[in-house]
All heavy atoms as TSV, in Angstrom:
chain	resi	resn	atom	element	x	y	z
A	1	MET	N	N	0.836	-1.170	0.000
A	1	MET	CA	C	0.000	0.000	0.000
A	1	MET	C	C	0.892	1.247	0.000
A	1	MET	O	O	1.871	1.326	0.729
A	1	MET	CB	C	-0.881	-0.024	1.248
A	1	MET	CG	C	-2.004	0.920	1.215
A	1	MET	SD	S	-3.039	0.546	2.641
A	1	MET	CE	C	-4.488	1.350	2.135
A	2	SER	N	N	0.597	2.215	-0.805
A	2	SER	CA	C	1.437	3.409	-0.919
A	2	SER	C	C	0.969	4.496	0.046
A	2	SER	O	O	-0.153	4.485	0.536
A	2	SER	CB	C	1.406	3.936	-2.345
A	2	SER	OG	O	0.101	4.316	-2.669
A	3	ILE	N	N	1.848	5.456	0.266
A	3	ILE	CA	C	1.558	6.579	1.156
A	3	ILE	C	C	0.878	7.676	0.354
A	3	ILE	O	O	1.296	8.009	-0.750
A	3	ILE	CB	C	2.849	7.116	1.786
A	3	ILE	CG1	C	3.497	6.033	2.646
A	3	ILE	CG2	C	2.583	8.343	2.626
A	3	ILE	CD1	C	4.839	6.449	3.206
A	4	HIS	N	N	-0.161	8.228	0.916
A	4	HIS	CA	C	-0.871	9.325	0.255
A	4	HIS	C	C	0.048	10.536	0.161
A	4	HIS	O	O	0.880	10.784	1.046
A	4	HIS	CB	C	-2.139	9.669	1.041
A	4	HIS	CG	C	-3.055	10.598	0.305
A	4	HIS	ND1	N	-2.983	11.955	0.470
A	4	HIS	CD2	C	-4.027	10.363	-0.602
A	4	HIS	CE1	C	-3.885	12.526	-0.306
A	4	HIS	NE2	N	-4.531	11.579	-0.970
A	5	SER	N	N	-0.064	11.314	-0.904
A	5	SER	CA	C	0.835	12.441	-1.139
A	5	SER	C	C	0.757	13.510	-0.056
A	5	SER	O	O	1.719	14.236	0.177
A	5	SER	CB	C	0.547	13.062	-2.504
A	5	SER	OG	O	-0.775	13.548	-2.527
A	6	SER	N	N	-0.362	13.634	0.627
A	6	SER	CA	C	-0.479	14.648	1.681
A	6	SER	C	C	0.306	14.277	2.932
A	6	SER	O	O	0.592	15.138	3.758
A	6	SER	CB	C	-1.949	14.859	2.044
A	6	SER	OG	O	-2.485	13.673	2.599
A	7	PHE	N	N	0.681	13.015	3.085
A	7	PHE	CA	C	1.425	12.584	4.262
A	7	PHE	C	C	2.930	12.602	4.056
A	7	PHE	O	O	3.681	12.414	4.990
A	7	PHE	CB	C	1.000	11.169	4.683
A	7	PHE	CG	C	-0.398	11.118	5.199
A	7	PHE	CD1	C	-1.333	10.297	4.596
A	7	PHE	CD2	C	-0.807	11.888	6.270
A	7	PHE	CE1	C	-2.626	10.240	5.056
A	7	PHE	CE2	C	-2.095	11.842	6.737
A	7	PHE	CZ	C	-3.010	11.012	6.129
A	8	ARG	N	N	3.392	12.839	2.867
A	8	ARG	CA	C	4.826	12.853	2.602
A	8	ARG	C	C	5.434	14.129	3.155
A	8	ARG	O	O	4.866	15.199	3.056
A	8	ARG	CB	C	5.087	12.744	1.109
A	8	ARG	CG	C	4.672	11.402	0.584
A	8	ARG	CD	C	5.112	11.214	-0.823
A	8	ARG	NE	N	4.618	9.906	-1.266
A	8	ARG	CZ	C	4.552	9.524	-2.500
A	8	ARG	NH1	N	4.944	10.337	-3.458
A	8	ARG	NH2	N	4.111	8.340	-2.817
A	9	SER	N	N	6.624	14.013	3.728
A	9	SER	CA	C	7.246	15.161	4.369
A	9	SER	C	C	8.397	15.738	3.556
A	9	SER	O	O	9.041	16.672	4.000
A	9	SER	CB	C	7.750	14.774	5.751
A	9	SER	OG	O	8.730	13.773	5.628
A	10	SER	N	N	8.704	15.202	2.390
A	10	SER	CA	C	9.855	15.687	1.640
A	10	SER	C	C	9.663	17.115	1.165
A	10	SER	O	O	10.608	17.887	1.102
A	10	SER	CB	C	10.132	14.777	0.447
A	10	SER	OG	O	9.031	14.798	-0.438
A	11	GLY	N	N	8.457	17.520	0.822
A	11	GLY	CA	C	8.211	18.867	0.337
A	11	GLY	C	C	7.828	19.850	1.417
A	11	GLY	O	O	7.627	21.032	1.154
A	12	SER	N	N	7.743	19.415	2.659
A	12	SER	CA	C	7.293	20.303	3.723
A	12	SER	C	C	8.328	21.364	4.077
A	12	SER	O	O	7.983	22.435	4.545
A	12	SER	CB	C	6.913	19.506	4.962
A	12	SER	OG	O	8.063	18.851	5.483
A	13	ALA	N	N	9.603	21.088	3.857
A	13	ALA	CA	C	10.633	22.065	4.187
A	13	ALA	C	C	10.645	23.215	3.179
A	13	ALA	O	O	11.089	24.309	3.484
A	13	ALA	CB	C	11.994	21.388	4.221
A	14	VAL	N	N	10.125	22.991	2.000
A	14	VAL	CA	C	10.145	23.991	0.957
A	14	VAL	C	C	8.927	24.905	1.049
A	14	VAL	O	O	8.982	26.058	0.679
A	14	VAL	CB	C	10.193	23.310	-0.430
A	14	VAL	CG1	C	10.172	24.326	-1.539
A	14	VAL	CG2	C	11.408	22.414	-0.528
A	15	LYS	N	N	7.853	24.408	1.598
A	15	LYS	CA	C	6.595	25.155	1.647
A	15	LYS	C	C	6.723	26.380	2.556
A	15	LYS	O	O	7.335	26.322	3.616
A	15	LYS	CB	C	5.492	24.242	2.176
A	15	LYS	CG	C	4.107	24.847	2.096
A	15	LYS	CD	C	3.071	23.992	2.764
A	15	LYS	CE	C	2.962	22.646	2.135
A	15	LYS	NZ	N	1.904	21.842	2.737
A	16	HIS	N	N	6.130	27.479	2.137
A	16	HIS	CA	C	6.139	28.707	2.932
A	16	HIS	C	C	5.069	28.631	4.014
A	16	HIS	O	O	3.938	28.251	3.755
A	16	HIS	CB	C	5.867	29.910	2.025
A	16	HIS	CG	C	5.712	31.179	2.778
A	16	HIS	ND1	N	6.781	31.827	3.343
A	16	HIS	CD2	C	4.620	31.909	3.083
A	16	HIS	CE1	C	6.341	32.901	3.957
A	16	HIS	NE2	N	5.044	32.974	3.812
A	17	ARG	N	N	5.456	28.996	5.237
A	17	ARG	CA	C	4.505	28.993	6.347
A	17	ARG	C	C	4.340	30.421	6.847
A	17	ARG	O	O	5.301	31.167	6.972
A	17	ARG	CB	C	5.037	28.117	7.481
A	17	ARG	CG	C	5.177	26.681	7.093
A	17	ARG	CD	C	5.601	25.781	8.254
A	17	ARG	NE	N	6.030	26.457	9.445
A	17	ARG	CZ	C	7.251	26.341	9.956
A	17	ARG	NH1	N	8.157	25.634	9.370
A	17	ARG	NH2	N	7.564	26.971	11.069
A	18	ASN	N	N	3.115	30.797	7.152
A	18	ASN	CA	C	2.844	32.137	7.657
A	18	ASN	C	C	3.138	32.259	9.144
A	18	ASN	O	O	3.509	33.324	9.622
A	18	ASN	CB	C	1.384	32.521	7.408
A	18	ASN	CG	C	1.115	32.749	5.953
A	18	ASN	OD1	O	1.987	33.178	5.216
A	18	ASN	ND2	N	-0.089	32.438	5.524
A	19	VAL	N	N	2.967	31.190	9.883
A	19	VAL	CA	C	3.139	31.227	11.331
A	19	VAL	C	C	4.442	30.536	11.690
A	19	VAL	O	O	4.692	29.407	11.277
A	19	VAL	CB	C	1.961	30.523	12.038
A	19	VAL	CG1	C	2.155	30.551	13.538
A	19	VAL	CG2	C	0.652	31.162	11.653
A	20	LEU	N	N	5.296	31.227	12.442
A	20	LEU	CA	C	6.568	30.660	12.869
A	20	LEU	C	C	6.445	30.106	14.277
A	20	LEU	O	O	5.645	30.590	15.085
A	20	LEU	CB	C	7.654	31.736	12.854
A	20	LEU	CG	C	7.924	32.426	11.523
A	20	LEU	CD1	C	8.966	33.516	11.718
A	20	LEU	CD2	C	8.354	31.438	10.484
A	21	SER	N	N	7.238	29.100	14.584
A	21	SER	CA	C	7.263	28.573	15.943
A	21	SER	C	C	8.001	29.571	16.840
A	21	SER	O	O	8.685	30.495	16.366
A	21	SER	CB	C	7.950	27.212	15.981
A	21	SER	OG	O	9.317	27.350	15.689
A	22	ARG	N	N	7.900	29.401	18.143
A	22	ARG	CA	C	8.552	30.323	19.073
A	22	ARG	C	C	10.065	30.312	18.870
A	22	ARG	O	O	10.717	31.358	18.880
A	22	ARG	CB	C	8.210	29.963	20.514
A	22	ARG	CG	C	8.889	30.900	21.506
A	22	ARG	CD	C	8.492	30.615	22.923
A	22	ARG	NE	N	7.141	31.072	23.135
A	22	ARG	CZ	C	6.241	30.431	23.887
A	22	ARG	NH1	N	6.557	29.311	24.478
A	22	ARG	NH2	N	5.028	30.908	24.029
A	23	LEU	N	N	10.629	29.140	18.643
A	23	LEU	CA	C	12.070	29.027	18.439
A	23	LEU	C	C	12.511	29.756	17.172
A	23	LEU	O	O	13.524	30.461	17.170
A	23	LEU	CB	C	12.474	27.562	18.367
A	23	LEU	CG	C	13.957	27.271	18.241
A	23	LEU	CD1	C	14.706	27.833	19.434
A	23	LEU	CD2	C	14.201	25.789	18.106
A	24	GLU	N	N	11.744	29.630	16.109
A	24	GLU	CA	C	12.065	30.330	14.866
A	24	GLU	C	C	11.968	31.848	15.052
A	24	GLU	O	O	12.793	32.600	14.536
A	24	GLU	CB	C	11.133	29.881	13.740
A	24	GLU	CG	C	11.369	28.450	13.298
A	24	GLU	CD	C	10.295	27.943	12.378
A	24	GLU	OE1	O	9.152	28.458	12.429
A	24	GLU	OE2	O	10.598	27.024	11.591
A	25	ARG	N	N	10.958	32.290	15.795
A	25	ARG	CA	C	10.814	33.724	16.064
A	25	ARG	C	C	11.994	34.247	16.866
A	25	ARG	O	O	12.536	35.318	16.586
A	25	ARG	CB	C	9.521	34.001	16.827
A	25	ARG	CG	C	8.285	33.867	15.969
A	25	ARG	CD	C	7.028	34.060	16.768
A	25	ARG	NE	N	6.943	35.405	17.320
A	25	ARG	CZ	C	6.057	35.784	18.226
A	25	ARG	NH1	N	5.165	34.920	18.688
A	25	ARG	NH2	N	6.022	37.022	18.674
A	26	LEU	N	N	12.425	33.486	17.876
A	26	LEU	CA	C	13.552	33.911	18.697
A	26	LEU	C	C	14.835	33.985	17.875
A	26	LEU	O	O	15.641	34.908	18.048
A	26	LEU	CB	C	13.740	32.960	19.877
A	26	LEU	CG	C	12.663	33.036	20.960
A	26	LEU	CD1	C	12.897	31.979	22.012
A	26	LEU	CD2	C	12.642	34.407	21.583
A	27	GLU	N	N	15.030	33.026	16.959
A	27	GLU	CA	C	16.226	33.036	16.117
A	27	GLU	C	C	16.248	34.275	15.219
A	27	GLU	O	O	17.289	34.915	15.065
A	27	GLU	CB	C	16.291	31.770	15.267
A	27	GLU	CG	C	16.611	30.532	16.069
A	27	GLU	CD	C	16.493	29.252	15.261
A	27	GLU	OE1	O	16.019	29.301	14.102
A	27	GLU	OE2	O	16.863	28.199	15.789
A	28	LYS	N	N	15.100	34.623	14.632
A	28	LYS	CA	C	15.044	35.809	13.774
A	28	LYS	C	C	15.236	37.085	14.576
A	28	LYS	O	O	15.907	38.019	14.131
A	28	LYS	CB	C	13.711	35.863	13.024
A	28	LYS	CG	C	13.648	34.894	11.873
A	28	LYS	CD	C	12.484	35.209	10.987
A	28	LYS	CE	C	12.542	34.352	9.751
A	28	LYS	NZ	N	11.786	34.906	8.657
A	29	LEU	N	N	14.653	37.154	15.773
A	29	LEU	CA	C	14.806	38.341	16.602
A	29	LEU	C	C	16.244	38.512	17.082
A	29	LEU	O	O	16.763	39.625	17.135
A	29	LEU	CB	C	13.858	38.278	17.800
A	29	LEU	CG	C	12.380	38.463	17.489
A	29	LEU	CD1	C	11.542	38.156	18.722
A	29	LEU	CD2	C	12.112	39.865	16.993
A	30	GLU	N	N	16.904	37.413	17.454
A	30	GLU	CA	C	18.301	37.495	17.877
A	30	GLU	C	C	19.196	37.910	16.728
A	30	GLU	O	O	20.145	38.673	16.915
A	30	GLU	CB	C	18.764	36.158	18.457
A	30	GLU	CG	C	18.238	35.886	19.849
A	30	GLU	CD	C	18.722	34.550	20.395
A	30	GLU	OE1	O	19.254	33.733	19.630
A	30	GLU	OE2	O	18.548	34.331	21.600
A	31	ALA	N	N	18.914	37.415	15.521
A	31	ALA	CA	C	19.724	37.781	14.355
A	31	ALA	C	C	19.591	39.268	14.046
A	31	ALA	O	O	20.545	39.896	13.587
A	31	ALA	CB	C	19.308	36.945	13.148
A	32	ALA	N	N	18.421	39.836	14.306
A	32	ALA	CA	C	18.186	41.260	14.049
A	32	ALA	C	C	18.496	42.122	15.275
A	32	ALA	O	O	18.251	43.326	15.250
A	32	ALA	CB	C	16.740	41.473	13.622
A	33	ASP	N	N	19.033	41.550	16.346
A	33	ASP	CA	C	19.345	42.253	17.598
A	33	ASP	C	C	18.124	42.955	18.175
A	33	ASP	O	O	18.211	44.071	18.692
A	33	ASP	CB	C	20.483	43.254	17.392
A	33	ASP	CG	C	21.805	42.562	17.099
A	33	ASP	OD1	O	21.990	41.442	17.607
A	33	ASP	OD2	O	22.629	43.138	16.375
A	34	ARG	N	N	16.970	42.315	18.104
A	34	ARG	CA	C	15.740	42.885	18.667
A	34	ARG	C	C	15.305	42.156	19.944
A	34	ARG	O	O	14.300	42.495	20.534
A	34	ARG	CB	C	14.606	42.804	17.636
A	34	ARG	CG	C	14.828	43.684	16.428
A	34	ARG	CD	C	13.744	43.535	15.408
A	34	ARG	NE	N	12.422	43.819	15.964
A	34	ARG	CZ	C	11.284	43.413	15.403
A	34	ARG	NH1	N	11.299	42.724	14.278
A	34	ARG	NH2	N	10.129	43.703	15.955
A	35	TRP	N	N	16.079	41.127	20.359
A	35	TRP	CA	C	15.713	40.365	21.549
A	35	TRP	C	C	16.976	39.929	22.256
A	35	TRP	O	O	17.915	39.406	21.651
A	35	TRP	CB	C	14.878	39.145	21.147
A	35	TRP	CG	C	14.292	38.411	22.309
A	35	TRP	CD1	C	13.223	38.784	23.062
A	35	TRP	CD2	C	14.752	37.181	22.866
A	35	TRP	NE1	N	12.981	37.863	24.035
A	35	TRP	CE2	C	13.903	36.855	23.932
A	35	TRP	CE3	C	15.776	36.319	22.561
A	35	TRP	CZ2	C	14.066	35.713	24.694
A	35	TRP	CZ3	C	15.935	35.179	23.318
A	35	TRP	CH2	C	15.084	34.888	24.376
A	36	ASN	N	N	17.012	40.155	23.557
A	36	ASN	CA	C	18.142	39.758	24.379
A	36	ASN	C	C	17.627	38.787	25.428
A	36	ASN	O	O	16.770	39.158	26.235
A	36	ASN	CB	C	18.763	40.999	25.035
A	36	ASN	CG	C	20.004	40.662	25.808
A	36	ASN	OD1	O	20.451	39.519	25.838
A	36	ASN	ND2	N	20.585	41.669	26.432
A	37	PRO	N	N	18.133	37.544	25.465
A	37	PRO	CA	C	17.596	36.569	26.416
A	37	PRO	C	C	17.798	36.949	27.882
A	37	PRO	O	O	17.016	36.559	28.746
A	37	PRO	CB	C	18.333	35.276	26.079
A	37	PRO	CG	C	19.395	35.614	25.121
A	37	PRO	CD	C	19.148	36.977	24.603
A	38	ALA	N	N	18.823	37.735	28.181
A	38	ALA	CA	C	19.082	38.120	29.567
A	38	ALA	C	C	18.092	39.176	30.049
A	38	ALA	O	O	17.714	39.198	31.218
A	38	ALA	CB	C	20.508	38.639	29.703
A	39	GLU	N	N	17.647	40.054	29.157
A	39	GLU	CA	C	16.791	41.170	29.569
A	39	GLU	C	C	15.319	40.949	29.240
A	39	GLU	O	O	14.443	41.329	30.007
A	39	GLU	CB	C	17.269	42.459	28.898
A	39	GLU	CG	C	18.666	42.859	29.285
A	39	GLU	CD	C	19.165	44.035	28.474
A	39	GLU	OE1	O	18.383	44.585	27.680
A	39	GLU	OE2	O	20.346	44.395	28.643
A	40	ASP	N	N	15.035	40.395	28.078
A	40	ASP	CA	C	13.656	40.271	27.610
A	40	ASP	C	C	13.088	38.903	27.960
A	40	ASP	O	O	13.795	37.899	27.977
A	40	ASP	CB	C	13.588	40.469	26.089
A	40	ASP	CG	C	14.135	41.828	25.679
A	40	ASP	OD1	O	13.941	42.784	26.442
A	40	ASP	OD2	O	14.739	41.916	24.600
A	41	GLY	N	N	11.795	38.881	28.226
A	41	GLY	CA	C	11.124	37.635	28.532
A	41	GLY	C	C	10.452	37.039	27.306
A	41	GLY	O	O	10.516	37.575	26.196
A	42	LEU	N	N	9.793	35.915	27.510
A	42	LEU	CA	C	9.101	35.251	26.407
A	42	LEU	C	C	7.741	35.858	26.136
A	42	LEU	O	O	7.167	35.646	25.076
A	42	LEU	CB	C	8.937	33.760	26.705
A	42	LEU	CG	C	10.226	32.960	26.734
A	42	LEU	CD1	C	9.936	31.522	27.116
A	42	LEU	CD2	C	10.920	33.015	25.394
A	43	PHE	N	N	7.209	36.615	27.095
A	43	PHE	CA	C	5.903	37.225	26.906
A	43	PHE	C	C	6.074	38.623	26.329
A	43	PHE	O	O	6.979	39.364	26.699
A	43	PHE	CB	C	5.146	37.302	28.233
A	43	PHE	CG	C	4.901	35.954	28.830
A	43	PHE	CD1	C	5.613	35.530	29.932
A	43	PHE	CD2	C	3.963	35.094	28.278
A	43	PHE	CE1	C	5.392	34.288	30.475
A	43	PHE	CE2	C	3.736	33.851	28.814
A	43	PHE	CZ	C	4.452	33.445	29.913
A	44	GLY	N	N	5.203	38.979	25.422
A	44	GLY	CA	C	5.261	40.296	24.808
A	44	GLY	C	C	6.364	40.440	23.783
A	44	GLY	O	O	6.887	41.536	23.597
A	45	MET	N	N	6.740	39.341	23.141
A	45	MET	CA	C	7.770	39.410	22.109
A	45	MET	C	C	7.255	40.204	20.920
A	45	MET	O	O	6.064	40.162	20.614
A	45	MET	CB	C	8.147	38.011	21.610
A	45	MET	CG	C	8.967	37.216	22.570
A	45	MET	SD	S	9.684	35.729	21.833
A	45	MET	CE	C	8.313	34.941	21.069
A	46	PRO	N	N	8.135	40.940	20.238
A	46	PRO	CA	C	7.690	41.665	19.043
A	46	PRO	C	C	7.326	40.709	17.918
A	46	PRO	O	O	7.798	39.571	17.870
A	46	PRO	CB	C	8.902	42.518	18.662
A	46	PRO	CG	C	10.037	42.003	19.429
A	46	PRO	CD	C	9.514	41.216	20.561
A	47	LYS	N	N	6.489	41.186	17.021
A	47	LYS	CA	C	6.073	40.365	15.887
A	47	LYS	C	C	7.211	40.233	14.887
A	47	LYS	O	O	8.065	41.108	14.780
A	47	LYS	CB	C	4.862	40.981	15.193
A	47	LYS	CG	C	3.620	40.945	16.034
A	47	LYS	CD	C	2.460	41.523	15.266
A	47	LYS	CE	C	1.196	41.460	16.090
A	47	LYS	NZ	N	0.061	42.025	15.375
A	48	VAL	N	N	7.198	39.120	14.170
A	48	VAL	CA	C	8.217	38.847	13.164
A	48	VAL	C	C	7.524	38.587	11.844
A	48	VAL	O	O	6.617	37.756	11.763
A	48	VAL	CB	C	9.068	37.624	13.558
A	48	VAL	CG1	C	10.085	37.308	12.480
A	48	VAL	CG2	C	9.756	37.859	14.882
A	49	ARG	N	N	7.928	39.318	10.808
A	49	ARG	CA	C	7.337	39.108	9.490
A	49	ARG	C	C	7.960	37.887	8.839
A	49	ARG	O	O	9.157	37.665	8.918
A	49	ARG	CB	C	7.565	40.322	8.614
A	49	ARG	CG	C	6.780	41.515	9.110
A	49	ARG	CD	C	6.820	42.618	8.138
A	49	ARG	NE	N	6.137	42.213	6.911
A	49	ARG	CZ	C	6.090	42.929	5.807
A	49	ARG	NH1	N	6.718	44.074	5.774
A	49	ARG	NH2	N	5.446	42.523	4.762
A	50	SER	N	N	7.120	37.124	8.198
A	50	SER	CA	C	7.568	35.962	7.450
A	50	SER	C	C	7.312	36.241	5.981
A	50	SER	O	O	6.182	36.171	5.518
A	50	SER	CB	C	6.804	34.723	7.907
A	50	SER	OG	O	7.171	33.623	7.121
A	51	ILE	N	N	8.361	36.580	5.249
A	51	ILE	CA	C	8.223	36.997	3.862
A	51	ILE	C	C	8.632	35.853	2.945
A	51	ILE	O	O	9.703	35.274	3.098
A	51	ILE	CB	C	9.083	38.239	3.582
A	51	ILE	CG1	C	8.662	39.381	4.495
A	51	ILE	CG2	C	8.985	38.638	2.125
A	51	ILE	CD1	C	9.563	40.574	4.440
A	52	LYS	N	N	7.763	35.562	1.997
A	52	LYS	CA	C	8.059	34.530	1.013
A	52	LYS	C	C	8.853	35.168	-0.121
A	52	LYS	O	O	8.433	36.152	-0.720
A	52	LYS	CB	C	6.757	33.934	0.468
A	52	LYS	CG	C	6.980	32.853	-0.553
A	52	LYS	CD	C	5.668	32.300	-1.044
A	52	LYS	CE	C	5.878	31.224	-2.072
A	52	LYS	NZ	N	4.621	30.682	-2.577
A	53	VAL	N	N	10.009	34.603	-0.407
A	53	VAL	CA	C	10.862	35.118	-1.463
A	53	VAL	C	C	10.518	34.385	-2.753
A	53	VAL	O	O	10.548	33.163	-2.813
A	53	VAL	CB	C	12.348	34.916	-1.121
A	53	VAL	CG1	C	13.232	35.406	-2.244
A	53	VAL	CG2	C	12.687	35.604	0.181
A	54	VAL	N	N	10.183	35.159	-3.787
A	54	VAL	CA	C	9.834	34.581	-5.076
A	54	VAL	C	C	10.894	34.989	-6.082
A	54	VAL	O	O	11.159	36.176	-6.262
A	54	VAL	CB	C	8.440	35.068	-5.541
A	54	VAL	CG1	C	8.104	34.495	-6.896
A	54	VAL	CG2	C	7.387	34.688	-4.516
A	55	MET	N	N	11.487	34.017	-6.710
A	55	MET	CA	C	12.508	34.277	-7.710
A	55	MET	C	C	11.858	34.278	-9.086
A	55	MET	O	O	11.072	33.393	-9.406
A	55	MET	CB	C	13.599	33.208	-7.661
A	55	MET	CG	C	14.276	33.101	-6.316
A	55	MET	SD	S	15.227	34.543	-5.879
A	55	MET	CE	C	16.554	34.407	-7.024
A	56	LYS	N	N	12.177	35.282	-9.882
A	56	LYS	CA	C	11.643	35.334	-11.237
A	56	LYS	C	C	12.416	34.359	-12.116
A	56	LYS	O	O	13.630	34.205	-11.970
A	56	LYS	CB	C	11.746	36.738	-11.803
A	56	LYS	CG	C	10.837	37.723	-11.132
A	56	LYS	CD	C	10.884	39.049	-11.837
A	56	LYS	CE	C	9.919	40.024	-11.201
A	56	LYS	NZ	N	9.915	41.303	-11.893
A	57	LYS	N	N	11.697	33.734	-13.030
A	57	LYS	CA	C	12.335	32.801	-13.943
A	57	LYS	C	C	12.990	33.566	-15.080
A	57	LYS	O	O	12.440	34.536	-15.601
A	57	LYS	CB	C	11.303	31.824	-14.506
A	57	LYS	CG	C	10.730	30.913	-13.442
A	57	LYS	CD	C	9.751	29.942	-14.044
A	57	LYS	CE	C	9.153	29.061	-12.973
A	57	LYS	NZ	N	8.182	28.128	-13.518
A	58	LYS	N	N	14.186	33.132	-15.447
A	58	LYS	CA	C	14.895	33.762	-16.542
A	58	LYS	C	C	14.424	33.157	-17.857
A	58	LYS	O	O	14.059	31.992	-17.935
A	58	LYS	CB	C	16.397	33.549	-16.398
A	58	LYS	CG	C	16.986	34.249	-15.206
A	58	LYS	CD	C	18.472	34.047	-15.159
A	58	LYS	CE	C	19.086	34.773	-13.981
A	58	LYS	NZ	N	20.535	34.578	-13.931
A	59	LYS	N	N	14.454	33.981	-18.885
A	59	LYS	CA	C	14.084	33.488	-20.205
A	59	LYS	C	C	15.175	32.546	-20.699
A	59	LYS	O	O	16.364	32.781	-20.486
A	59	LYS	CB	C	13.939	34.634	-21.202
A	59	LYS	CG	C	12.685	35.431	-21.034
A	59	LYS	CD	C	12.567	36.417	-22.173
A	59	LYS	CE	C	11.261	37.166	-22.132
A	59	LYS	NZ	N	11.142	38.104	-23.262
A	60	LYS	N	N	14.754	31.491	-21.368
A	60	LYS	CA	C	15.717	30.574	-21.938
A	60	LYS	C	C	16.329	31.201	-23.189
A	60	LYS	O	O	15.646	31.810	-24.001
A	60	LYS	CB	C	15.043	29.254	-22.304
A	60	LYS	CG	C	14.614	28.459	-21.092
A	60	LYS	CD	C	14.073	27.129	-21.495
A	60	LYS	CE	C	13.653	26.332	-20.291
A	60	LYS	NZ	N	13.114	25.032	-20.637
A	61	LYS	N	N	17.614	31.046	-23.315
A	61	LYS	CA	C	18.320	31.599	-24.461
A	61	LYS	C	C	18.224	30.598	-25.608
A	61	LYS	O	O	18.525	29.414	-25.432
A	61	LYS	CB	C	19.779	31.824	-24.086
A	61	LYS	CG	C	20.380	33.016	-24.713
A	61	LYS	CD	C	21.775	33.236	-24.188
A	61	LYS	CE	C	22.190	34.641	-24.461
A	61	LYS	NZ	N	23.549	34.881	-24.018
A	62	THR	N	N	17.829	31.062	-26.754
A	62	THR	CA	C	17.722	30.180	-27.909
A	62	THR	C	C	18.798	30.559	-28.922
A	62	THR	O	O	19.431	31.626	-28.830
A	62	THR	CB	C	16.335	30.277	-28.569
A	62	THR	OG1	O	16.137	31.631	-28.993
A	62	THR	CG2	C	15.229	29.912	-27.590
A	63	ASP	N	N	19.003	29.732	-29.906
A	63	ASP	CA	C	19.988	30.001	-30.945
A	63	ASP	C	C	19.571	31.196	-31.800
A	63	ASP	O	O	20.413	31.915	-32.321
A	63	ASP	CB	C	20.176	28.757	-31.826
A	63	ASP	CG	C	20.822	27.622	-31.032
A	63	ASP	OD1	O	21.536	27.927	-30.059
A	63	ASP	OD2	O	20.585	26.451	-31.387
A	64	ASP	N	N	18.262	31.421	-31.965
A	64	ASP	CA	C	17.781	32.537	-32.761
A	64	ASP	C	C	18.183	33.875	-32.141
A	64	ASP	O	O	18.482	34.827	-32.847
A	64	ASP	CB	C	16.258	32.477	-32.916
A	64	ASP	CG	C	15.821	31.238	-33.697
A	64	ASP	OD1	O	16.649	30.724	-34.489
A	64	ASP	OD2	O	14.668	30.808	-33.492
A	65	ASP	N	N	18.163	33.939	-30.792
A	65	ASP	CA	C	18.524	35.174	-30.104
A	65	ASP	C	C	20.011	35.494	-30.304
A	65	ASP	O	O	20.396	36.640	-30.436
A	65	ASP	CB	C	18.210	35.081	-28.621
A	65	ASP	CG	C	16.723	35.007	-28.340
A	65	ASP	OD1	O	15.953	35.439	-29.206
A	65	ASP	OD2	O	16.355	34.528	-27.244
A	66	ASP	N	N	20.846	34.471	-30.328
A	66	ASP	CA	C	22.276	34.673	-30.517
A	66	ASP	C	C	22.602	35.127	-31.927
A	66	ASP	O	O	23.517	35.906	-32.153
A	66	ASP	CB	C	23.040	33.387	-30.202
A	66	ASP	CG	C	22.959	33.035	-28.726
A	66	ASP	OD1	O	22.732	33.957	-27.922
A	66	ASP	OD2	O	23.098	31.851	-28.390
A	67	ASP	N	N	21.862	34.628	-32.925
A	67	ASP	CA	C	22.118	34.974	-34.321
A	67	ASP	C	C	21.727	36.415	-34.626
A	67	ASP	O	O	22.333	37.064	-35.471
A	67	ASP	CB	C	21.355	34.037	-35.262
A	67	ASP	CG	C	21.880	32.609	-35.152
A	67	ASP	OD1	O	23.039	32.444	-34.690
A	67	ASP	OD2	O	21.135	31.672	-35.492
A	68	LYS	N	N	20.730	36.941	-33.934
A	68	LYS	CA	C	20.250	38.297	-34.190
A	68	LYS	C	C	21.222	39.356	-33.691
A	68	LYS	O	O	21.261	40.461	-34.193
A	68	LYS	CB	C	18.875	38.507	-33.558
A	68	LYS	CG	C	17.786	37.711	-34.240
A	68	LYS	CD	C	16.472	37.951	-33.542
A	68	LYS	CE	C	15.373	37.101	-34.176
A	68	LYS	NZ	N	14.096	37.276	-33.495
A	69	LYS	N	N	21.994	39.045	-32.688
A	69	LYS	CA	C	22.911	40.020	-32.088
A	69	LYS	C	C	24.212	40.106	-32.825
A	69	LYS	O	O	24.765	39.412	-33.462
A	69	LYS	CB	C	23.161	39.683	-30.617
A	69	LYS	CG	C	21.937	39.930	-29.799
A	69	LYS	CD	C	22.230	39.650	-28.357
A	69	LYS	CE	C	20.969	39.890	-27.540
A	69	LYS	NZ	N	21.168	39.632	-26.165
C-alpha cells in the first residue's frame, strides 16, 4: 500500500509557512538584535514578518537570439 501524497514530508521544508514557531521567532529576533535573552522575557515578544521570497524565472536563451545580435 502506498503513502498518500499529503502525508509525505519531503516537500514540507520547501513550503512557505505564515506562522513561525517560538524558536524560529527567537532566532530571527536574535539575528536582528531585537531580543536579548538576559533582559527580555518570552511574553510580549515583538512580531516577526515571514516573507516569502519569489525568484523570477529567466528566459531561456535560444539560438535565434544569438544569431540576431
